[in-house]
N, C-alpha and C positions, 0 to 999 in steps of 0.2 A: 707605487712609485717611490723610489728612494728619496730621502730628504734633499732639498736643494743645497748645493755647495757652491760657493763663490769660486771663480776661476783661480786655480792655484798659483797663477803668475801675478796675482795682485801684489802690491806693496804699499807701504805707507807713504804719504806725501807730506805736505807742509802742515804744521800746526799754527793756527791763527789765534793770537792772544790780544785781548784788549788791555791796554796799559795806561796808567795815569801819567807817567813821565816818559814820553816817547824818546826823547833825546838820551836820557840816562840808560834806558833799556837797550836802545840801539847800540850805544857804546859798549855796554856789558856783553852783548852777544857777539860783538866783533872782537873786543880786546881780551875778554876772559874765555869765552867759549871758542872763539877762533873761526867764526863765520865771516863771510864777506857780504858787504852790502850789494845787492843785485839791482834794486830799484828803490827810489825814494820819491814819494809824492806827498802832497799836503795831507798830513794825518796818517800816513802809512809808510812803513819801511818793510821791505822784503829782503831776507837774508838767506844765504845758502853757501854752497861750495862751487856751484857752476850755474850759469844762466838757466839751464834746463832743469835744475834740481834745487828749487827753493825748499828750505827746511823750516823756517820760522817766519811768520808774517805778523807784524806788530801794528795794531790800530790804536790811534790816540783816543783815549776816553778819560780826559783829565778830571772829571767829576764823578767817576765810577767808584763803587765800593767793592771791597774784597769780602768773600764769604768762604773762608778756608775749611769750614766743617760741613759744607753742603756739597752736593754732587758737582763735579767739574773735573779739572785736570789734577791728577795726582803727580804724574810727571810725564814729560816728553822724553823719549829715549833715543839719543843720537848714537848710531852704530859706526864705529871707526873700523877700518879694514883688517887690522891685526893687532896683536899684543904690543909690538914695538911702537905703533901709533898711539896706543893707550898710554904706554910709558912716557912717550914724548909729551903727551898732553898733561899728565900729572906733574911732570917736571916743570912745564910751563905754568901750571896753576900754582905750584909751590913758589916759583919766582915772583908771581903776581901778588902773593900775600892773601889771595881770596881763599876762604875756608870751605872745605868739604863738609857736607852734612853727615856723610857716612860712606860705606863701601860694602859690597857683598859679592862673594863667590857663590854663584848660583848653579854650579856644576856644569851648566851649558854655556856660561859666560862669566866674565869678570866685570863688575859694574862699580862706577864711582858716582856719588850723588851730591848734588848741591842745589841751591835755590837761587833764582835771580833776585835782584833787589826788591821786587814786589811780591816775592814768596812763591812764584811759579816753580814747581819742581822740575829738575833736569837730571837725567841720567846720561852719562857718557860711558859706553861699554864696548867691549870686544867679545865676539863669540869664540868659543872653543870649536875645533873641527867637529862637524856633525857626527863623524864616525865615533867620536869619543863620548857623545851624549849618553847618559845612563838610562836604562829602561828596566822596569820590573813588571812582569806579567803584562807586557805590551804598553805600559803607561810610562810616560816620560817622567823622570825624577828631577825635581829642582829643590834647592835648599838655599839657605843664606848662611854662609860661612865667612870667616875672615879672609880678606884679600891680603896677599903678601905684597904690600906696596913697594918695599925696597927691591924685591925681585922684579917688579914691573919697571922700576926706574933703571935697573941694571940692563934690561933688554931694550931700553928706549932707543928710538932712532937718534942718530948722533947729530944730525943737522939742526940748526937753530929753528925753533918753532915759528912758522910764518902763517899759521892757520891750519884748520883741519884738512886732511888729505882730500883730493878730489873724488875719491871713491866713497867718501862718507855718505851715509843715507840716514833717513829717519827709520830706525829699526822697529820701534813699537810705540804705542801710546798707552799709558796706564791711567785709568779713570777712577774717580771716586763716584760711587753710586749709592742709592738708598737701600737696595736689596740686590744681592749678587745673583740670586736665581732668576729674578725678573730681567736683569740686564743680560745675563747669559742667554736667556731665551731669545732676546732680540738679536744679539750678535751671531748666535748659532743658527737659530731657526729662520730668521728673517733675512739677515745679510748673508747667511750661509758660511760663516767662518767656523771651521771645525773646533770643537772643544778639545783641548790638549791635556790639561792637568789642573789641579787645584792646590790650594794652600789654605790653612785656616783663615776663613773670612775673605777668601779671594778666589778668582777663577781666571784661567788663561786660555786664549783662543788664538789659533794660528793657521794660516793656509799653507798648502804645499809642504806640510810636515815641520814647519818652523815652530820653535818653542813657544813664541807668542808674538802676534801682531797687536793684540788687544789684551790688556790686563784690566781687571775689575776688582775693586775692593770696597767694603763698607766699614773699614776699621774705625773711621771717625765720622762717617756720614750716614750711618744706619737710620732709616726712616726719616731722613731730613728732606725738606722740600728743595726743589730746584731754586737756584738763585734767580733774581729778577733779570730780565733780558738785557738791562743796561749795566750789569755787574762787570767788574774787572775779571780777568782770567780767560778761560777757554771760550773762544767764539765758535770754532769748529776744528775738527781733525779731518784729514783728507785720506781717502783710500783711492789709490790709482789702479785702474783696470787696464788690461792690455789692448782692448779694442771695443768698438761699439756693441758688438754682440755680447760681450761679457757684461757691459753696463746695462744692456737691455734685459739680460737675465736677472740682474739684481732688481731692476725696476719692476719686472713682472712679479718677483717675490714680494716686494714692498706693496704692490697693488693687491696681491692676493691676501695679504695680512692686514689690509686696510690702513696702512701707514701713509700719512700725508707726505707728499713730495712737493718740494719747491724747485722750480727750474731756475738756474742761474747760468751766467756765461760759462763758468768752468764745468758745469755738469748738473748734478742733482743734489739737493740737500734734504736729508731726513733726520728726524730727532729720535733718540732712544727714549725709553720710558722716563728718564731723568732729565730730559731736554738737553742732553749733550748732543750737539749737532754734528752730523757726519756728512762731509762733502764727498760725493762719488764722481770721479773724473776719469777720462780716458787719457792714457799716456801720450804726452807730446814729446816727440823726438827732437 
């Protein structure tokens, strides 16, 4: 029997973060990142670009602690629809005075990196056309080269920035893990996300031929223990499946591998070997 593979129509959903200062972080994701507030309840804010497309959920945890060198979120990666949208965003960031942490031309994409006020990593990126992605011996090539930021600014959309475009999605989520091989085994063999390529100390998995939906690295977290359950940072990352049949197939694989499943209103929650929690949901139109 061939190894289980997740439905190639899957995509990433919202990333849920526990934050110490809900008001400050909510303002940051609206004013600096360009998300819109979708819902606000006591102790929770949901942000995105459209009601049916939440991208970031913030939960108030005012007495939590941060553990930046343990497993958890390395960055959430927000994918804008094109290079002009990325140029428009970098112009907006320059006007805001908020600083980038870095930038990288990954051959398949151009990416800009920053951190929110509590240290959660964020990538804002645009993909290059798939037909231009480089391969060698059937393996996708990725790298980290300099981004030509002035060139991005020159092709920027001309209209004033009023938020990220409605086509914006959560492109991928990159995690800190204690052992890359162990984490790869979970996301590839249990969740069924194909392994795409690697980088020193990191691995990348993606469905439907995408360069990656999940990134994994142990650059600063090798052999580290999972943070306590009440820590700040990642609460869960969401994988959205096209229908109940696709969700059921993942559930069967989790059962076969003896992975504990918790049922919640939005779907199923399972934890990887480092206690990074994955919410598996069915697409809501």
